[in-house]
N, CA and C atoms as an extended XYZ file, in Angstrom:
303
Properties=species:S:1:pos:R:3:atomname:S:1:resname:S:1:resid:I:1 pbc="F F F"
N        96.541      108.728       74.833 N   MET     1
C        97.254      108.828       76.089 CA  MET     1
C        97.698      110.249       76.331 C   MET     1
N        97.412      111.149       75.440 N   GLY     2
C        97.762      112.538       75.665 CA  GLY     2
C        99.251      112.744       75.753 C   GLY     2
N        99.657      113.520       76.749 N   LYS     3
C       101.065      113.867       76.914 CA  LYS     3
C       101.745      113.050       78.010 C   LYS     3
N       101.178      111.914       78.338 N   TRP     4
C       101.771      111.093       79.389 CA  TRP     4
C       103.091      110.518       78.939 C   TRP     4
N       103.998      110.432       79.863 N   LYS     5
C       105.242      109.705       79.617 CA  LYS     5
C       105.021      108.269       80.083 C   LYS     5
N       105.755      107.359       79.480 N   LYS     6
C       105.611      105.940       79.816 CA  LYS     6
C       105.808      105.701       81.312 C   LYS     6
N       106.812      106.336       81.888 N   GLU     7
C       107.104      106.150       83.314 CA  GLU     7
C       105.958      106.661       84.178 C   GLU     7
N       105.355      107.785       83.760 N   GLU     8
C       104.246      108.358       84.501 CA  GLU     8
C       103.037      107.422       84.476 C   GLU     8
N       102.728      106.879       83.313 N   LEU     9
C       101.621      105.932       83.198 CA  LEU     9
C       101.878      104.701       84.053 C   LEU     9
N       103.092      104.159       84.001 N   GLU    10
C       103.424      102.976       84.788 CA  GLU    10
C       103.286      103.262       86.276 C   GLU    10
N       103.692      104.451       86.709 N   GLN    11
C       103.595      104.823       88.122 CA  GLN    11
C       102.126      104.916       88.556 C   GLN    11
N       101.291      105.520       87.724 N   ILE    12
C        99.870      105.654       88.050 CA  ILE    12
C        99.202      104.277       88.087 C   ILE    12
N        99.478      103.431       87.092 N   LEU    13
C        98.881      102.092       87.072 CA  LEU    13
C        99.349      101.263       88.260 C   LEU    13
N       100.591      101.431       88.639 N   SER    14
C       101.117      100.727       89.807 CA  SER    14
C       100.401      101.179       91.081 C   SER    14
N       100.124      102.468       91.177 N   GLU    15
C        99.414      102.982       92.349 CA  GLU    15
C        97.968      102.490       92.371 C   GLU    15
N        97.313      102.436       91.225 N   VAL    16
C        95.959      101.879       91.164 CA  VAL    16
C        95.988      100.425       91.635 C   VAL    16
N        96.950       99.652       91.152 N   ALA    17
C        97.059       98.244       91.549 CA  ALA    17
C        97.320       98.116       93.054 C   ALA    17
N        98.195       98.982       93.580 N   ARG    18
C        98.496       98.930       95.014 CA  ARG    18
C        97.246       99.214       95.832 C   ARG    18
N        96.546      100.279       95.486 N   ARG    19
C        95.340      100.637       96.240 CA  ARG    19
C        94.260       99.562       96.108 C   ARG    19
N        94.126       99.001       94.921 N   ALA    20
C        93.108       97.968       94.697 CA  ALA    20
C        93.409       96.701       95.481 C   ALA    20
N        94.659       96.508       95.864 N   SER    21
C        95.013       95.299       96.616 CA  SER    21
C        94.706       95.432       98.108 C   SER    21
N        94.451       96.658       98.602 N   VAL    22
C        94.205       96.844      100.036 CA  VAL    22
C        92.866       97.525      100.335 C   VAL    22
N        92.172       98.003       99.318 N   ASP    23
C        90.932       98.759       99.516 CA  ASP    23
C        89.846       98.165       98.616 C   ASP    23
N        88.919       97.413       99.214 N   ALA    24
C        87.887       96.718       98.441 CA  ALA    24
C        87.003       97.691       97.661 C   ALA    24
N        86.667       98.840       98.253 N   GLU    25
C        85.830       99.816       97.562 CA  GLU    25
C        86.552      100.386       96.330 C   GLU    25
N        87.838      100.709       96.494 N   PHE    26
C        88.615      101.220       95.367 CA  PHE    26
C        88.762      100.151       94.285 C   PHE    26
N        88.901       98.902       94.712 N   ARG    27
C        89.020       97.785       93.757 CA  ARG    27
C        87.766       97.691       92.887 C   ARG    27
N        86.595       97.803       93.511 N   LEU    28
C        85.344       97.770       92.759 CA  LEU    28
C        85.270       98.941       91.779 C   LEU    28
N        85.720      100.116       92.212 N   LEU    29
C        85.734      101.280       91.326 CA  LEU    29
C        86.638      101.028       90.126 C   LEU    29
N        87.824      100.486       90.365 N   ALA    30
C        88.780      100.233       89.280 CA  ALA    30
C        88.201       99.253       88.259 C   ALA    30
N        87.526       98.208       88.740 N   VAL    31
C        86.938       97.224       87.834 CA  VAL    31
C        85.762       97.838       87.072 C   VAL    31
N        84.969       98.656       87.743 N   ARG    32
C        83.780       99.255       87.134 CA  ARG    32
C        84.137      100.404       86.191 C   ARG    32
N        85.108      101.246       86.586 N   ASP    33
C        85.424      102.441       85.810 CA  ASP    33
C        86.909      102.779       85.990 C   ASP    33
N        87.731      102.239       85.096 N   GLY    34
C        89.178      102.446       85.189 CA  GLY    34
C        89.574      103.907       85.134 C   GLY    34
N        88.885      104.687       84.330 N   THR    35
C        89.188      106.110       84.211 CA  THR    35
C        88.956      106.826       85.534 C   THR    35
N        87.872      106.487       86.215 N   ALA    36
C        87.579      107.106       87.508 CA  ALA    36
C        88.627      106.710       88.552 C   ALA    36
N        89.083      105.468       88.507 N   ALA    37
C        90.111      105.023       89.449 CA  ALA    37
C        91.411      105.783       89.215 C   ALA    37
N        91.760      105.978       87.957 N   ILE    38
C        92.973      106.739       87.637 CA  ILE    38
C        92.823      108.183       88.107 C   ILE    38
N        91.648      108.765       87.898 N   ALA    39
C        91.401      110.145       88.326 CA  ALA    39
C        91.488      110.280       89.844 C   ALA    39
N        91.100      109.242       90.566 N   ARG    40
C        91.200      109.299       92.018 CA  ARG    40
C        92.657      109.242       92.459 C   ARG    40
N        93.482      108.515       91.714 N   VAL    41
C        94.909      108.435       92.041 CA  VAL    41
C        95.611      109.744       91.694 C   VAL    41
N        95.271      110.299       90.534 N   ASN    42
C        95.910      111.538       90.090 CA  ASN    42
C        94.867      112.408       89.385 C   ASN    42
N        94.233      113.321       90.115 N   PRO    43
C        93.158      114.134       89.534 CA  PRO    43
C        93.615      115.046       88.399 C   PRO    43
N        94.911      115.304       88.297 N   LYS    44
C        95.427      116.174       87.235 CA  LYS    44
C        95.423      115.480       85.884 C   LYS    44
N        95.401      114.152       85.888 N   ILE    45
C        95.497      113.386       84.656 CA  ILE    45
C        94.123      113.259       84.010 C   ILE    45
N        94.080      113.464       82.717 N   SER    46
C        92.847      113.308       81.959 CA  SER    46
C        93.039      112.179       80.955 C   SER    46
N        92.212      111.173       81.058 N   VAL    47
C        92.275      110.055       80.125 CA  VAL    47
C        91.175      110.278       79.092 C   VAL    47
N        91.565      110.670       77.899 N   THR    48
C        90.555      110.923       76.878 CA  THR    48
C        90.703      110.002       75.675 C   THR    48
N        91.921      109.692       75.290 N   ASP    49
C        92.120      108.887       74.086 CA  ASP    49
C        92.639      107.492       74.387 C   ASP    49
N        92.494      107.061       75.632 N   LEU    50
C        92.977      105.745       76.032 CA  LEU    50
C        91.949      105.108       76.943 C   LEU    50
N        91.578      103.889       76.640 N   GLN    51
C        90.668      103.166       77.518 CA  GLN    51
C        91.487      102.171       78.321 C   GLN    51
N        91.354      102.233       79.620 N   ILE    52
C        92.066      101.310       80.499 CA  ILE    52
C        91.021      100.512       81.258 C   ILE    52
N        91.148       99.198       81.194 N   ARG    53
C        90.217       98.311       81.881 CA  ARG    53
C        91.007       97.486       82.888 C   ARG    53
N        90.589       97.550       84.125 N   PHE    54
C        91.187       96.735       85.169 CA  PHE    54
C        90.323       95.493       85.349 C   PHE    54
N        90.954       94.370       85.618 N   VAL    55
C        90.262       93.094       85.751 CA  VAL    55
C        90.576       92.518       87.121 C   VAL    55
N        89.544       92.074       87.824 N   ASP    56
C        89.751       91.403       89.107 CA  ASP    56
C        90.213       89.984       88.806 C   ASP    56
N        91.443       89.699       89.117 N   ASN    57
C        92.075       88.429       88.757 CA  ASN    57
C        92.135       87.477       89.951 C   ASN    57
N        91.285       87.703       90.967 N   SER    58
C        91.411       86.927       92.199 CA  SER    58
C        90.621       85.614       92.195 C   SER    58
N        89.796       85.367       91.192 N   GLY    59
C        89.007       84.137       91.154 CA  GLY    59
C        89.758       82.982       90.530 C   GLY    59
N        89.049       81.898       90.246 N   PRO    60
C        89.701       80.707       89.691 CA  PRO    60
C        90.111       80.860       88.228 C   PRO    60
N        89.536       81.835       87.516 N   ILE    61
C        89.924       82.070       86.125 CA  ILE    61
C        90.927       83.210       86.103 C   ILE    61
N        92.081       82.972       85.536 N   LYS    62
C        93.149       83.973       85.495 CA  LYS    62
C        93.200       84.629       84.126 C   LYS    62
N        93.402       85.933       84.114 N   THR    63
C        93.518       86.705       82.887 CA  THR    63
C        94.988       87.036       82.673 C   THR    63
N        95.528       86.617       81.547 N   ILE    64
C        96.927       86.873       81.213 CA  ILE    64
C        96.945       87.753       79.969 C   ILE    64
N        97.380       89.002       80.093 N   PRO    65
C        97.408       89.854       78.897 CA  PRO    65
C        98.559       89.471       77.978 C   PRO    65
N        98.281       89.487       76.703 N   LEU    66
C        99.329       89.239       75.713 CA  LEU    66
C       100.033       90.550       75.400 C   LEU    66
N       101.292       90.495       75.005 N   PRO    67
C       101.981       91.734       74.624 CA  PRO    67
C       101.388       92.287       73.341 C   PRO    67
N       101.632       93.564       73.091 N   ASP    68
C       101.165       94.176       71.847 CA  ASP    68
C       101.753       93.430       70.661 C   ASP    68
N       100.986       93.342       69.587 N   LEU    69
C       101.433       92.685       68.370 CA  LEU    69
C       102.526       93.518       67.722 C   LEU    69
N       103.605       92.873       67.353 N   ILE    70
C       104.704       93.537       66.669 CA  ILE    70
C       104.604       93.193       65.197 C   ILE    70
N       104.491       94.211       64.383 N   GLU    71
C       104.396       93.968       62.949 CA  GLU    71
C       105.761       93.577       62.417 C   GLU    71
N       105.790       92.465       61.678 N   GLU    72
C       107.043       91.993       61.105 CA  GLU    72
C       107.392       92.828       59.887 C   GLU    72
N       108.659       93.126       59.758 N   ILE    73
C       109.128       93.864       58.596 CA  ILE    73
C       109.790       92.865       57.669 C   ILE    73
N       109.080       92.517       56.610 N   GLU    74
C       109.537       91.454       55.726 CA  GLU    74
C       110.814       91.807       54.986 C   GLU    74
N       111.030       93.075       54.698 N   GLU    75
C       112.206       93.442       53.915 CA  GLU    75
C       113.508       93.207       54.672 C   GLU    75
N       113.460       93.070       55.998 N   ASN    76
C       114.669       92.814       56.767 CA  ASN    76
C       114.911       91.327       57.007 C   ASN    76
N       113.987       90.493       56.556 N   GLU    77
C       114.160       89.063       56.754 CA  GLU    77
C       115.053       88.486       55.658 C   GLU    77
N       115.855       87.507       56.039 N   LEU    78
C       116.736       86.853       55.080 CA  LEU    78
C       115.968       85.762       54.343 C   LEU    78
N       116.277       85.609       53.076 N   SER    79
C       115.671       84.535       52.296 CA  SER    79
C       116.345       83.218       52.671 C   SER    79
N       115.768       82.116       52.223 N   GLU    80
C       116.369       80.808       52.481 CA  GLU    80
C       117.785       80.748       51.903 C   GLU    80
N       117.970       81.325       50.722 N   SER    81
C       119.286       81.339       50.082 CA  SER    81
C       120.288       82.125       50.921 C   SER    81
N       119.855       83.304       51.412 N   ASP    82
C       120.730       84.121       52.264 CA  ASP    82
C       121.086       83.376       53.545 C   ASP    82
N       120.108       82.679       54.122 N   LEU    83
C       120.360       81.945       55.350 CA  LEU    83
C       121.402       80.848       55.149 C   LEU    83
N       121.361       80.184       54.007 N   GLU    84
C       122.338       79.138       53.723 CA  GLU    84
C       123.748       79.709       53.678 C   GLU    84
N       123.892       80.920       53.168 N   HIS    85
C       125.217       81.529       53.048 CA  HIS    85
C       125.774       82.012       54.388 C   HIS    85
N       124.906       82.370       55.333 N   VAL    86
C       125.398       82.905       56.601 CA  VAL    86
C       125.349       81.914       57.748 C   VAL    86
N       124.798       80.726       57.511 N   SER    87
C       124.619       79.788       58.610 CA  SER    87
C       125.906       79.073       59.006 C   SER    87
N       126.918       79.133       58.188 N   GLY    88
C       128.179       78.474       58.520 CA  GLY    88
C       128.155       77.008       58.159 C   GLY    88
N       129.289       76.393       58.234 N   GLY    89
C       129.365       74.971       57.906 CA  GLY    89
C       129.451       74.764       56.408 C   GLY    89
N       129.540       73.503       56.022 N   THR    90
C       129.627       73.174       54.612 CA  THR    90
C       128.775       71.940       54.359 C   THR    90
N       128.662       71.588       53.080 N   ASP    91
C       127.938       70.371       52.731 CA  ASP    91
C       128.874       69.163       52.726 C   ASP    91
N       130.161       69.402       52.913 N   ALA    92
C       131.149       68.308       52.886 CA  ALA    92
C       130.985       67.440       54.126 C   ALA    92
N       131.260       66.148       54.001 N   PRO    93
C       131.166       65.276       55.179 CA  PRO    93
C       132.266       65.633       56.179 C   PRO    93
N       132.070       65.293       57.427 N   PRO    94
C       133.096       65.618       58.434 CA  PRO    94
C       134.355       64.798       58.169 C   PRO    94
N       135.521       65.318       58.579 N   PRO    95
C       136.756       64.582       58.353 CA  PRO    95
C       136.757       63.266       59.134 C   PRO    95
N       137.465       62.293       58.585 N   THR    96
C       137.548       61.012       59.277 CA  THR    96
C       138.503       61.139       60.433 C   THR    96
N       138.249       60.432       61.475 N   THR    97
C       139.141       60.471       62.645 CA  THR    97
C       140.131       59.338       62.538 C   THR    97
N       141.294       59.612       63.018 N   VAL    98
C       142.366       58.603       63.024 CA  VAL    98
C       142.531       58.156       64.454 C   VAL    98
N       142.507       56.852       64.658 N   SER    99
C       142.702       56.363       66.012 CA  SER    99
C       143.964       55.512       66.052 C   SER    99
N       144.403       55.290       67.180 N   GLY   100
C       145.598       54.487       67.343 CA  GLY   100
C       146.818       55.370       67.547 C   GLY   100
N       147.945       54.777       67.576 N   GLY   101
C       149.061       55.583       67.939 CA  GLY   101
C       150.160       55.548       67.076 C   GLY   101
């Protein structure tokens, strides 16, 4: 992604999406060559180490992107024993209720 800032990338992708929603020719370009579509939106930007693929989602099959995989850090997870100590409560039965007056 080079020296792009997250906000800058989001702004460019938003502009590609906006143009693709109103310009059929630009939409075809974005689907065929995402890099070229980005270059048309902002010619100063060079996409060299990032591949961006736009998908036409207007048909009966919908494409839902999954979020990036987050690697779990096992050393920060509590063991079953630790969980028992911090979960609260006790093993004792609940107190009996007294009714009447």
